[in-house]
N, CA, C and O atoms as CSV, one atom per row, in Angstrom:
chain,resi,resn,atom,element,x,y,z
A,1,MET,N,N,99.724,66.607,71.899
A,1,MET,CA,C,99.864,67.450,73.157
A,1,MET,C,C,99.090,68.762,72.820
A,1,MET,O,O,98.398,69.327,73.667
A,2,THR,N,N,99.248,69.252,71.466
A,2,THR,CA,C,98.783,70.657,71.109
A,2,THR,C,C,97.400,70.768,71.477
A,2,THR,O,O,96.982,71.825,71.949
A,3,HIS,N,N,96.536,69.623,71.281
A,3,HIS,CA,C,95.172,69.627,71.682
A,3,HIS,C,C,94.925,69.927,73.118
A,3,HIS,O,O,94.227,70.843,73.551
A,4,ALA,N,N,95.689,68.900,73.910
A,4,ALA,CA,C,95.513,69.116,75.350
A,4,ALA,C,C,96.038,70.577,75.789
A,4,ALA,O,O,95.424,71.183,76.667
A,5,HIS,N,N,97.054,71.082,75.241
A,5,HIS,CA,C,97.359,72.272,75.705
A,5,HIS,C,C,96.346,73.607,75.216
A,5,HIS,O,O,96.075,74.628,75.848
A,6,THR,N,N,96.020,73.286,74.197
A,6,THR,CA,C,94.803,74.061,73.758
A,6,THR,C,C,93.694,74.428,74.540
A,6,THR,O,O,93.151,75.523,74.689
A,7,HIS,N,N,93.415,73.144,75.088
A,7,HIS,CA,C,92.170,73.100,75.880
A,7,HIS,C,C,92.566,73.669,77.304
A,7,HIS,O,O,91.722,74.306,77.933
A,8,ILE,N,N,93.830,73.455,77.827
A,8,ILE,CA,C,94.310,74.038,79.177
A,8,ILE,C,C,94.344,75.640,79.101
A,8,ILE,O,O,94.054,76.368,80.050
A,9,TRP,N,N,94.737,76.077,77.841
A,9,TRP,CA,C,94.713,77.580,77.610
A,9,TRP,C,C,93.303,78.085,77.354
A,9,TRP,O,O,93.028,79.257,77.611
A,10,THR,N,N,92.457,77.301,76.889
A,10,THR,CA,C,90.975,77.842,76.786
A,10,THR,C,C,90.553,78.038,78.251
A,10,THR,O,O,90.067,79.091,78.665
A,11,GLN,N,N,90.796,76.831,79.087
A,11,GLN,CA,C,90.194,76.866,80.394
A,11,GLN,C,C,91.018,77.835,81.180
A,11,GLN,O,O,90.419,78.471,82.047
A,12,TRP,N,N,92.131,78.023,81.038
A,12,TRP,CA,C,92.820,79.279,81.723
A,12,TRP,C,C,92.285,80.645,81.541
A,12,TRP,O,O,92.180,81.427,82.486
A,13,LEU,N,N,91.949,80.932,80.337
A,13,LEU,CA,C,91.471,82.071,79.836
A,13,LEU,C,C,89.980,82.189,80.541
A,13,LEU,O,O,89.616,83.260,81.026
A,14,ALA,N,N,89.198,81.085,80.562
A,14,ALA,CA,C,87.765,80.989,81.223
A,14,ALA,C,C,87.995,81.256,82.750
A,14,ALA,O,O,87.200,81.921,83.414
A,15,LEU,N,N,89.002,80.758,83.205
A,15,LEU,CA,C,89.297,80.914,84.789
A,15,LEU,C,C,89.479,82.570,84.972
A,15,LEU,O,O,88.751,83.171,85.763
A,16,TRP,N,N,90.354,83.166,84.300
A,16,TRP,CA,C,90.475,84.436,84.205
A,16,TRP,C,C,89.348,85.396,83.876
A,16,TRP,O,O,89.368,86.531,84.352
A,17,ASN,N,N,88.456,85.028,83.157
A,17,ASN,CA,C,87.329,85.628,82.924
A,17,ASN,C,C,86.155,85.309,83.758
A,17,ASN,O,O,84.993,85.582,83.460
A,18,GLY,N,N,86.603,84.633,84.963
A,18,GLY,CA,C,85.514,84.692,86.138
A,18,GLY,C,C,84.969,83.109,86.333
A,18,GLY,O,O,84.161,82.920,87.242
A,19,ASP,N,N,85.352,82.073,85.581
A,19,ASP,CA,C,84.826,80.876,85.895
A,19,ASP,C,C,85.774,80.126,86.971
A,19,ASP,O,O,86.676,79.403,86.548
A,20,LEU,N,N,85.597,80.274,88.186
A,20,LEU,CA,C,86.502,80.097,89.226
A,20,LEU,C,C,86.727,78.542,89.365
A,20,LEU,O,O,87.835,78.065,89.611
A,21,LYS,N,N,85.493,77.729,89.173
A,21,LYS,CA,C,85.643,76.490,89.342
A,21,LYS,C,C,86.483,75.784,88.355
A,21,LYS,O,O,86.596,74.560,88.434
A,22,VAL,N,N,87.095,76.471,87.412
A,22,VAL,CA,C,87.831,75.899,86.345
A,22,VAL,C,C,89.252,75.645,87.155
A,22,VAL,O,O,89.945,74.695,86.792
A,23,ALA,N,N,89.600,76.306,88.018
A,23,ALA,CA,C,90.999,76.328,88.793
A,23,ALA,C,C,91.330,74.667,89.248
A,23,ALA,O,O,92.446,74.165,89.121
A,24,SER,N,N,90.151,73.955,89.785
A,24,SER,CA,C,90.416,72.833,90.273
A,24,SER,C,C,90.619,71.739,89.252
A,24,SER,O,O,91.100,70.639,89.523
A,25,GLU,N,N,90.166,72.176,87.914
A,25,GLU,CA,C,90.224,71.171,86.792
A,25,GLU,C,C,91.602,71.366,86.214
A,25,GLU,O,O,92.138,70.373,85.723
A,26,ILE,N,N,92.280,72.577,86.208
A,26,ILE,CA,C,93.521,72.742,85.432
A,26,ILE,C,C,94.594,72.953,86.126
A,26,ILE,O,O,95.635,72.899,85.471
A,27,VAL,N,N,94.727,73.253,87.622
A,27,VAL,CA,C,95.785,73.895,88.231
A,27,VAL,C,C,96.155,72.532,89.428
A,27,VAL,O,O,95.290,72.043,90.156
A,28,ALA,N,N,97.320,72.183,89.415
A,28,ALA,CA,C,97.756,70.962,90.271
A,28,ALA,C,C,97.891,71.810,91.673
A,28,ALA,O,O,98.189,72.989,91.865
A,29,GLU,N,N,97.584,70.844,92.494
A,29,GLU,CA,C,97.637,71.260,93.981
A,29,GLU,C,C,98.941,71.812,94.473
A,29,GLU,O,O,98.963,72.518,95.481
A,30,ASP,N,N,100.043,71.515,93.796
A,30,ASP,CA,C,101.397,71.846,94.213
A,30,ASP,C,C,101.888,72.995,93.207
A,30,ASP,O,O,103.085,73.279,93.173
A,31,TYR,N,N,101.073,73.577,92.487
A,31,TYR,CA,C,101.642,74.297,91.422
A,31,TYR,C,C,102.434,75.521,92.168
A,31,TYR,O,O,102.166,75.887,93.312
A,32,ILE,N,N,103.334,76.029,91.439
A,32,ILE,CA,C,104.237,77.261,91.817
A,32,ILE,C,C,103.930,78.625,91.057
A,32,ILE,O,O,103.924,78.755,89.833
A,33,LEU,N,N,103.695,79.542,91.924
A,33,LEU,CA,C,103.427,80.834,91.231
A,33,LEU,C,C,104.860,81.610,91.241
A,33,LEU,O,O,105.604,81.556,92.220
A,34,HIS,N,N,105.155,82.289,90.134
A,34,HIS,CA,C,106.246,83.216,90.089
A,34,HIS,C,C,105.729,84.475,89.810
A,34,HIS,O,O,105.180,84.634,88.720
A,35,MET,N,N,105.804,85.408,90.603
A,35,MET,CA,C,105.595,86.874,90.422
A,35,MET,C,C,106.001,87.730,91.598
A,35,MET,O,O,106.321,87.238,92.680
A,36,SER,N,N,105.975,89.128,91.334
A,36,SER,CA,C,106.110,89.980,92.494
A,36,SER,C,C,104.795,90.533,92.593
A,36,SER,O,O,104.132,91.047,91.691
A,37,PRO,N,N,104.460,90.349,93.935
A,37,PRO,CA,C,102.805,90.782,94.126
A,37,PRO,C,C,103.007,92.410,94.601
A,37,PRO,O,O,103.868,92.892,95.337
A,38,ILE,N,N,101.975,93.004,93.952
A,38,ILE,CA,C,101.791,94.439,94.278
A,38,ILE,C,C,101.764,94.522,95.822
A,38,ILE,O,O,101.037,93.840,96.545
A,39,GLY,N,N,102.721,95.519,96.253
A,39,GLY,CA,C,102.878,95.752,97.677
A,39,GLY,C,C,103.822,94.635,98.431
A,39,GLY,O,O,103.954,94.674,99.654
A,40,GLY,N,N,104.392,93.761,97.722
A,40,GLY,CA,C,105.306,92.874,98.454
A,40,GLY,C,C,104.801,91.668,98.897
A,40,GLY,O,O,103.767,91.243,98.382
A,41,GLY,N,N,105.363,91.046,99.768
A,41,GLY,CA,C,104.755,89.993,100.582
A,41,GLY,C,C,105.014,88.612,99.963
A,41,GLY,O,O,105.701,88.488,98.949
A,42,GLY,N,N,104.446,87.583,100.600
A,42,GLY,CA,C,104.646,86.117,99.993
A,42,GLY,C,C,103.668,85.717,99.109
A,42,GLY,O,O,102.758,86.495,98.821
A,43,LEU,N,N,103.729,84.632,98.649
A,43,LEU,CA,C,102.746,83.990,97.746
A,43,LEU,C,C,101.871,83.021,98.189
A,43,LEU,O,O,100.986,82.520,97.495
A,44,GLU,N,N,102.164,82.692,99.608
A,44,GLU,CA,C,101.204,81.751,100.148
A,44,GLU,C,C,99.785,81.792,99.865
A,44,GLU,O,O,99.153,80.785,99.548
A,45,ALA,N,N,99.288,82.923,99.974
A,45,ALA,CA,C,97.789,83.166,99.752
A,45,ALA,C,C,97.247,82.686,98.480
A,45,ALA,O,O,96.036,82.489,98.376
A,46,PHE,N,N,98.149,82.458,97.386
A,46,PHE,CA,C,97.684,82.105,96.236
A,46,PHE,C,C,98.029,80.789,95.932
A,46,PHE,O,O,97.953,80.436,94.755
A,47,ALA,N,N,98.409,79.970,96.819
A,47,ALA,CA,C,98.847,78.482,96.789
A,47,ALA,C,C,97.619,77.388,96.469
A,47,ALA,O,O,96.581,77.407,97.131
A,48,GLY,N,N,97.800,76.627,95.605
A,48,GLY,CA,C,96.770,75.556,95.126
A,48,GLY,C,C,95.751,76.186,94.305
A,48,GLY,O,O,95.734,77.415,94.222
A,49,PRO,N,N,94.837,75.419,93.645
A,49,PRO,CA,C,93.767,75.971,93.049
A,49,PRO,C,C,92.890,77.072,93.713
A,49,PRO,O,O,92.490,78.130,93.228
A,50,GLU,N,N,92.699,76.548,94.940
A,50,GLU,CA,C,91.686,77.505,95.768
A,50,GLU,C,C,92.350,78.910,95.927
A,50,GLU,O,O,91.704,79.937,95.719
A,51,GLY,N,N,93.705,78.918,96.315
A,51,GLY,CA,C,94.430,80.257,96.205
A,51,GLY,C,C,94.227,81.117,95.147
A,51,GLY,O,O,93.908,82.304,95.227
A,52,LEU,N,N,94.469,80.333,93.942
A,52,LEU,CA,C,94.407,81.019,92.497
A,52,LEU,C,C,92.937,81.517,92.419
A,52,LEU,O,O,92.755,82.719,92.224
A,53,ALA,N,N,92.036,80.808,92.537
A,53,ALA,CA,C,90.653,81.046,92.145
A,53,ALA,C,C,90.260,82.317,93.143
A,53,ALA,O,O,89.595,83.244,92.681
A,54,SER,N,N,90.668,82.325,94.441
A,54,SER,CA,C,90.392,83.389,95.216
A,54,SER,C,C,91.131,84.734,94.758
A,54,SER,O,O,90.524,85.804,94.791
A,55,TRP,N,N,92.375,84.652,94.356
A,55,TRP,CA,C,92.924,85.884,93.698
A,55,TRP,C,C,92.217,86.411,92.530
A,55,TRP,O,O,91.978,87.608,92.369
A,56,VAL,N,N,91.875,85.432,91.684
A,56,VAL,CA,C,90.924,86.027,90.407
A,56,VAL,C,C,89.758,86.346,90.797
A,56,VAL,O,O,89.138,87.148,90.098
A,57,GLY,N,N,89.180,85.853,91.924
A,57,GLY,CA,C,87.940,86.533,92.397
A,57,GLY,C,C,88.010,87.704,93.005
A,57,GLY,O,O,87.069,88.489,92.885
A,58,MET,N,N,89.128,88.031,93.761
A,58,MET,CA,C,89.450,89.460,94.270
A,58,MET,C,C,89.441,90.441,93.065
A,58,MET,O,O,88.838,91.512,93.143
A,59,LEU,N,N,90.087,90.079,91.998
A,59,LEU,CA,C,90.270,90.938,90.868
A,59,LEU,C,C,88.746,91.217,90.094
A,59,LEU,O,O,88.377,92.248,89.534
A,60,HIS,N,N,88.172,90.212,90.232
A,60,HIS,CA,C,86.862,90.411,89.605
A,60,HIS,C,C,85.784,91.257,90.446
A,60,HIS,O,O,84.844,91.829,89.895
A,61,ALA,N,N,86.001,91.282,91.796
A,61,ALA,CA,C,85.179,91.884,92.718
A,61,ALA,C,C,85.685,93.507,92.687
A,61,ALA,O,O,84.890,94.390,93.009
A,62,ALA,N,N,86.755,93.751,92.367
A,62,ALA,CA,C,87.341,95.151,92.293
A,62,ALA,C,C,87.118,96.006,90.892
A,62,ALA,O,O,87.125,97.233,90.790
A,63,LEU,N,N,86.935,95.117,89.932
A,63,LEU,CA,C,87.015,95.470,88.569
A,63,LEU,C,C,85.654,94.685,87.755
A,63,LEU,O,O,85.779,93.555,87.283
A,64,ARG,N,N,84.589,95.328,87.690
A,64,ARG,CA,C,83.420,94.732,86.999
A,64,ARG,C,C,82.716,95.315,85.692
A,64,ARG,O,O,82.344,96.488,85.724
A,65,PRO,N,N,82.558,94.711,84.786
A,65,PRO,CA,C,83.009,93.414,84.461
A,65,PRO,C,C,84.445,93.401,83.977
A,65,PRO,O,O,84.907,94.304,83.279
A,66,LEU,N,N,85.198,92.241,84.414
A,66,LEU,CA,C,86.569,92.284,83.888
A,66,LEU,C,C,86.803,91.331,82.915
A,66,LEU,O,O,86.642,90.152,83.231
A,67,GLN,N,N,87.188,91.641,81.675
A,67,GLN,CA,C,87.416,90.605,80.572
A,67,GLN,C,C,88.867,90.519,80.212
A,67,GLN,O,O,89.595,91.506,80.109
A,68,PHE,N,N,89.238,89.306,80.032
A,68,PHE,CA,C,90.815,89.103,79.626
A,68,PHE,C,C,90.498,88.625,78.097
A,68,PHE,O,O,89.591,87.827,77.861
A,69,THR,N,N,91.177,89.084,77.262
A,69,THR,CA,C,91.224,88.603,75.830
A,69,THR,C,C,92.590,88.443,75.336
A,69,THR,O,O,93.479,89.159,75.797
A,70,VAL,N,N,92.829,87.596,74.470
A,70,VAL,CA,C,93.960,87.051,73.894
A,70,VAL,C,C,94.549,88.073,73.080
A,70,VAL,O,O,93.819,88.501,72.186
A,71,GLN,N,N,95.610,88.529,73.170
A,71,GLN,CA,C,96.398,89.757,72.424
A,71,GLN,C,C,97.323,89.183,71.367
A,71,GLN,O,O,97.446,89.685,70.251
A,72,VAL,N,N,98.050,87.956,71.839
A,72,VAL,CA,C,98.842,87.287,70.972
A,72,VAL,C,C,98.465,85.736,71.148
A,72,VAL,O,O,98.466,85.262,72.284
A,73,GLU,N,N,98.195,85.067,70.213
A,73,GLU,CA,C,97.711,83.592,70.269
A,73,GLU,C,C,98.951,82.697,71.000
A,73,GLU,O,O,100.157,82.865,70.822
A,74,PRO,N,N,98.337,81.754,71.824
A,74,PRO,CA,C,99.568,81.220,72.645
A,74,PRO,C,C,100.469,80.370,71.749
A,74,PRO,O,O,100.087,79.924,70.667
A,75,LEU,N,N,101.687,80.171,72.262
A,75,LEU,CA,C,102.598,79.334,71.749
A,75,LEU,C,C,102.793,78.125,72.719
A,75,LEU,O,O,102.944,78.236,73.936
A,76,PHE,N,N,102.770,76.960,72.019
A,76,PHE,CA,C,103.043,75.662,72.746
A,76,PHE,C,C,104.465,75.101,72.468
A,76,PHE,O,O,104.988,75.223,71.359
A,77,ASP,N,N,105.021,74.536,73.425
A,77,ASP,CA,C,106.415,73.826,73.186
A,77,ASP,C,C,106.461,72.819,74.329
A,77,ASP,O,O,106.448,73.184,75.504
A,78,ARG,N,N,106.511,71.644,73.984
A,78,ARG,CA,C,106.715,70.603,75.014
A,78,ARG,C,C,105.624,70.904,76.040
A,78,ARG,O,O,104.429,71.084,75.806
A,79,ASP,N,N,106.256,70.926,77.230
A,79,ASP,CA,C,105.386,71.355,78.522
A,79,ASP,C,C,105.227,72.607,78.730
A,79,ASP,O,O,105.019,72.907,79.906
A,80,MET,N,N,105.258,73.548,77.882
A,80,MET,CA,C,105.024,74.871,78.003
A,80,MET,C,C,103.905,75.516,77.340
A,80,MET,O,O,103.544,74.973,76.296
A,81,ILE,N,N,103.295,76.522,77.702
A,81,ILE,CA,C,102.302,77.411,77.166
A,81,ILE,C,C,102.789,78.760,77.406
A,81,ILE,O,O,103.368,79.044,78.455
A,82,ALA,N,N,102.580,79.600,76.482
A,82,ALA,CA,C,102.926,81.121,76.558
A,82,ALA,C,C,101.967,81.902,75.777
A,82,ALA,O,O,101.757,81.641,74.592
A,83,GLY,N,N,101.287,82.994,76.492
A,83,GLY,CA,C,100.337,83.631,75.665
A,83,GLY,C,C,100.126,85.106,76.373
A,83,GLY,O,O,100.324,85.289,77.574
A,84,ARG,N,N,99.756,85.989,75.585
A,84,ARG,CA,C,99.759,87.440,75.758
A,84,ARG,C,C,98.288,87.766,76.081
A,84,ARG,O,O,97.431,87.176,75.424
A,85,TRP,N,N,97.925,88.612,76.990
A,85,TRP,CA,C,96.469,88.994,77.158
A,85,TRP,C,C,96.256,90.497,77.254
A,85,TRP,O,O,97.184,91.293,77.394
A,86,VAL,N,N,95.190,90.776,77.184
A,86,VAL,CA,C,94.992,92.099,77.697
A,86,VAL,C,C,93.724,92.082,78.490
A,86,VAL,O,O,92.852,91.318,78.078
A,87,ALA,N,N,93.472,92.796,79.562
A,87,ALA,CA,C,92.432,92.907,80.463
A,87,ALA,C,C,91.731,94.182,80.643
A,87,ALA,O,O,92.431,95.194,80.609
A,88,LYS,N,N,90.448,94.309,80.831
A,88,LYS,CA,C,89.825,95.592,80.845
A,88,LYS,C,C,88.574,95.440,81.766
A,88,LYS,O,O,87.795,94.487,81.744
A,89,GLY,N,N,88.509,96.492,82.548
A,89,GLY,CA,C,87.441,96.534,83.462
A,89,GLY,C,C,87.146,97.829,84.025
A,89,GLY,O,O,87.854,98.781,83.697
A,90,GLN,N,N,86.100,97.999,84.909
A,90,GLN,CA,C,85.748,99.266,85.325
A,90,GLN,C,C,85.848,99.092,86.871
A,90,GLN,O,O,85.214,98.182,87.405
A,91,TYR,N,N,86.587,99.895,87.571
A,91,TYR,CA,C,86.759,100.040,89.030
A,91,TYR,C,C,85.528,100.163,89.766
A,91,TYR,O,O,84.739,101.072,89.509
A,92,VAL,N,N,85.320,99.342,90.627
A,92,VAL,CA,C,83.944,99.490,91.481
A,92,VAL,C,C,84.415,99.736,92.829
A,92,VAL,O,O,83.516,100.114,93.580
A,93,GLY,N,N,85.680,99.623,93.410
A,93,GLY,CA,C,86.117,99.684,94.696
A,93,GLY,C,C,86.778,98.606,95.195
A,93,GLY,O,O,86.720,97.512,94.634
A,94,GLY,N,N,87.508,98.830,96.360
A,94,GLY,CA,C,88.017,97.640,97.295
A,94,GLY,C,C,89.275,97.112,96.875
A,94,GLY,O,O,89.683,96.123,97.484
A,95,PHE,N,N,90.141,97.704,95.715
A,95,PHE,CA,C,91.568,97.491,95.759
A,95,PHE,C,C,92.584,98.089,96.676
A,95,PHE,O,O,92.588,99.314,96.802
A,96,PRO,N,N,93.366,97.427,97.268
A,96,PRO,CA,C,94.154,97.842,98.480
A,96,PRO,C,C,95.071,99.115,97.760
A,96,PRO,O,O,95.744,99.026,96.733
A,97,GLY,N,N,94.885,100.275,98.596
A,97,GLY,CA,C,95.720,101.323,98.149
A,97,GLY,C,C,95.272,102.184,96.894
A,97,GLY,O,O,95.957,103.131,96.509
A,98,ALA,N,N,94.008,101.785,96.233
A,98,ALA,CA,C,93.593,102.480,95.186
A,98,ALA,C,C,92.834,103.851,95.568
A,98,ALA,O,O,92.058,103.859,96.523
A,99,ARG,N,N,93.030,104.796,94.944
A,99,ARG,CA,C,92.400,106.229,95.148
A,99,ARG,C,C,91.612,106.485,93.930
A,99,ARG,O,O,91.084,107.595,93.863
A,100,ALA,N,N,91.424,105.617,92.902
A,100,ALA,CA,C,90.595,105.996,91.930
A,100,ALA,C,C,89.111,106.108,92.148
A,100,ALA,O,O,88.577,105.475,93.059
A,101,GLU,N,N,88.464,106.851,91.385
A,101,GLU,CA,C,86.918,106.968,91.523
A,101,GLU,C,C,86.263,105.687,90.986
A,101,GLU,O,O,86.691,105.176,89.951
A,102,PRO,N,N,85.143,105.109,91.726
A,102,PRO,CA,C,84.462,104.142,90.991
A,102,PRO,C,C,84.039,104.685,89.648
A,102,PRO,O,O,83.718,105.848,89.402
A,103,GLY,N,N,84.093,103.561,88.737
A,103,GLY,CA,C,83.531,103.929,87.415
A,103,GLY,C,C,84.980,104.225,86.468
A,103,GLY,O,O,84.863,104.463,85.266
A,104,THR,N,N,86.092,104.193,87.012
A,104,THR,CA,C,87.256,104.368,86.246
A,104,THR,C,C,87.581,103.094,85.333
A,104,THR,O,O,87.579,101.936,85.751
A,105,ILE,N,N,87.835,103.452,84.144
A,105,ILE,CA,C,88.102,102.169,83.260
A,105,ILE,C,C,89.633,101.854,83.591
A,105,ILE,O,O,90.481,102.741,83.693
A,106,ILE,N,N,89.887,100.515,83.745
A,106,ILE,CA,C,91.112,99.988,83.803
A,106,ILE,C,C,91.505,99.117,82.712
A,106,ILE,O,O,90.695,98.236,82.422
A,107,GLN,N,N,92.787,99.196,81.923
A,107,GLN,CA,C,93.090,98.384,81.072
A,107,GLN,C,C,94.802,98.076,81.392
A,107,GLN,O,O,95.625,98.953,81.655
A,108,PHE,N,N,95.036,96.817,81.307
A,108,PHE,CA,C,96.374,96.422,81.426
A,108,PHE,C,C,96.614,95.047,80.660
A,108,PHE,O,O,95.662,94.336,80.338
A,109,ALA,N,N,97.896,94.720,80.394
A,109,ALA,CA,C,98.293,93.646,79.560
A,109,ALA,C,C,99.339,92.839,80.486
A,109,ALA,O,O,99.959,93.282,81.453
A,110,GLY,N,N,99.370,91.643,79.984
A,110,GLY,CA,C,100.590,90.764,80.371
A,110,GLY,C,C,100.901,89.712,79.513
A,110,GLY,O,O,100.524,89.687,78.342
A,111,ALA,N,N,101.689,88.686,80.133
A,111,ALA,CA,C,101.937,87.402,79.485
A,111,ALA,C,C,101.953,86.329,80.478
A,111,ALA,O,O,102.384,86.576,81.604
A,112,ASP,N,N,101.533,85.177,80.181
A,112,ASP,CA,C,101.448,84.046,81.174
A,112,ASP,C,C,102.284,82.991,80.591
A,112,ASP,O,O,102.187,82.714,79.395
A,113,PHE,N,N,103.182,82.329,81.454
A,113,PHE,CA,C,103.980,81.299,81.003
A,113,PHE,C,C,103.618,80.145,81.936
A,113,PHE,O,O,103.862,80.233,83.139
A,114,LEU,N,N,103.063,79.105,81.425
A,114,LEU,CA,C,102.459,77.906,81.990
A,114,LEU,C,C,103.304,76.675,81.779
A,114,LEU,O,O,103.537,76.220,80.659
A,115,ARG,N,N,103.770,76.137,82.950
A,115,ARG,CA,C,104.546,74.803,82.750
A,115,ARG,C,C,103.294,73.594,83.094
A,115,ARG,O,O,102.541,73.690,84.064
A,116,ILE,N,N,103.256,72.543,82.164
A,116,ILE,CA,C,102.216,71.553,82.237
A,116,ILE,C,C,102.828,70.139,82.744
A,116,ILE,O,O,103.958,69.765,82.428
A,117,ARG,N,N,102.177,69.595,83.350
A,117,ARG,CA,C,102.485,68.078,83.709
A,117,ARG,C,C,101.275,67.492,84.174
A,117,ARG,O,O,100.604,67.936,85.105
A,118,ASP,N,N,100.992,66.382,83.433
A,118,ASP,CA,C,99.617,65.410,83.669
A,118,ASP,C,C,98.687,66.270,83.559
A,118,ASP,O,O,97.933,66.442,84.517
A,119,ALA,N,N,98.526,66.998,82.384
A,119,ALA,CA,C,97.373,67.931,82.022
A,119,ALA,C,C,96.987,69.005,83.059
A,119,ALA,O,O,95.879,69.540,83.116
A,120,LYS,N,N,97.998,69.248,83.846
A,120,LYS,CA,C,97.623,70.328,84.882
A,120,LYS,C,C,98.719,71.333,84.937
A,120,LYS,O,O,99.883,70.985,84.742
A,121,ILE,N,N,98.372,72.650,85.211
A,121,ILE,CA,C,99.407,73.563,85.457
A,121,ILE,C,C,100.311,73.459,86.841
A,121,ILE,O,O,99.715,73.587,87.910
A,122,VAL,N,N,101.514,73.264,86.838
A,122,VAL,CA,C,102.373,73.097,87.716
A,122,VAL,C,C,103.071,74.306,88.139
A,122,VAL,O,O,103.245,74.551,89.333
A,123,GLU,N,N,103.482,75.080,87.191
A,123,GLU,CA,C,104.149,76.294,87.528
A,123,GLU,C,C,103.451,77.353,86.431
A,123,GLU,O,O,102.943,77.041,85.354
A,124,TYR,N,N,103.584,78.848,87.077
A,124,TYR,CA,C,102.950,79.811,86.347
A,124,TYR,C,C,103.899,81.143,86.656
A,124,TYR,O,O,104.035,81.602,87.790
A,125,TRP,N,N,104.430,81.601,85.661
A,125,TRP,CA,C,105.094,82.746,85.643
A,125,TRP,C,C,104.162,83.904,85.025
A,125,TRP,O,O,103.657,83.762,83.911
A,126,LEU,N,N,103.967,85.021,85.780
A,126,LEU,CA,C,103.187,86.139,85.364
A,126,LEU,C,C,104.140,87.324,85.159
A,126,LEU,O,O,104.856,87.677,86.096
A,127,SER,N,N,104.181,87.955,83.973
A,127,SER,CA,C,104.792,89.051,83.478
A,127,SER,C,C,103.680,90.063,83.165
A,127,SER,O,O,103.108,89.968,82.080
A,128,SER,N,N,103.321,91.055,84.061
A,128,SER,CA,C,102.386,92.007,83.688
A,128,SER,C,C,102.554,93.390,83.585
A,128,SER,O,O,103.346,93.826,84.420
A,129,ASP,N,N,102.048,94.261,82.800
A,129,ASP,CA,C,102.350,95.580,82.806
A,129,ASP,C,C,101.546,96.150,84.183
A,129,ASP,O,O,100.374,96.510,84.069
A,130,VAL,N,N,102.157,96.206,85.339
A,130,VAL,CA,C,101.745,96.466,86.436
A,130,VAL,C,C,101.305,97.928,86.389
A,130,VAL,O,O,100.151,98.264,86.655
A,131,LEU,N,N,102.374,98.878,86.002
A,131,LEU,CA,C,102.133,100.192,86.109
A,131,LEU,C,C,101.058,100.591,85.331
A,131,LEU,O,O,100.578,101.685,85.625
A,132,ASP,N,N,100.491,99.895,84.284
A,132,ASP,CA,C,99.287,100.338,83.615
A,132,ASP,C,C,97.959,99.955,84.546
A,132,ASP,O,O,96.918,100.573,84.320
A,133,LEU,N,N,97.983,99.042,85.488
A,133,LEU,CA,C,97.093,98.730,86.511
A,133,LEU,C,C,97.060,99.865,87.562
A,133,LEU,O,O,96.059,100.501,87.890
A,134,MET,N,N,98.351,100.019,88.050
A,134,MET,CA,C,98.460,101.052,89.328
A,134,MET,C,C,98.117,102.329,88.913
A,134,MET,O,O,97.253,102.888,89.589
A,135,GLN,N,N,98.644,103.012,87.836
A,135,GLN,CA,C,98.500,104.239,87.482
A,135,GLN,C,C,96.814,104.939,87.434
A,135,GLN,O,O,96.436,105.997,87.938
A,136,PRO,N,N,96.134,104.075,86.760
A,136,PRO,CA,C,94.697,104.652,86.673
A,136,PRO,C,C,93.986,104.454,87.914
A,136,PRO,O,O,92.950,105.069,88.169
A,137,LEU,N,N,94.555,103.545,88.753
A,137,LEU,CA,C,94.055,103.324,90.138
A,137,LEU,C,C,94.374,104.073,91.017
A,137,LEU,O,O,93.739,103.941,92.063
A,138,GLY,N,N,95.308,104.997,90.981
A,138,GLY,CA,C,95.980,105.925,91.782
A,138,GLY,C,C,96.796,105.235,92.694
A,138,GLY,O,O,96.862,105.773,93.799
A,139,ILE,N,N,97.404,104.249,92.555
A,139,ILE,CA,C,98.211,103.510,93.495
A,139,ILE,C,C,99.788,104.043,93.180
A,139,ILE,O,O,100.288,104.080,92.056
A,140,THR,N,N,100.407,104.419,94.357
A,140,THR,CA,C,101.789,104.814,94.300
A,140,THR,C,C,102.624,103.938,95.082
A,140,THR,O,O,102.177,103.368,96.077
A,141,ILE,N,N,103.739,103.807,94.712
A,141,ILE,CA,C,104.722,102.966,95.212
A,141,ILE,C,C,105.938,103.909,95.875
A,141,ILE,O,O,106.924,103.376,96.384
């Protein structure tokens, strides 16, 4: 199981680093996302591999280049993967509510918790340092 989980984590990181086609390989059609989106609202837009890939693509459109690196190596336990990452990119524009100037460097971190079934991600909990993302973007709540 550890080898399969290692592969999923490696592909997960590749997805977040812009390889959007990976979503259909590692994310189940019925996966459930658990997070509080910036600005509120539902999570329907992020449903399925296509919704997740679209969300990741939107981040990459606003922050280029956007690079996710592992901050704490992932932990594997039965059907779960947990890992901490840090992301860094340069703001180019287009983030809803942002007042930052293009060229602003953005860095934020978070932890992902993934539940695996049949070698695919079926649940995803995101715990990110949203204030570290929002403050340099000039987003206020």
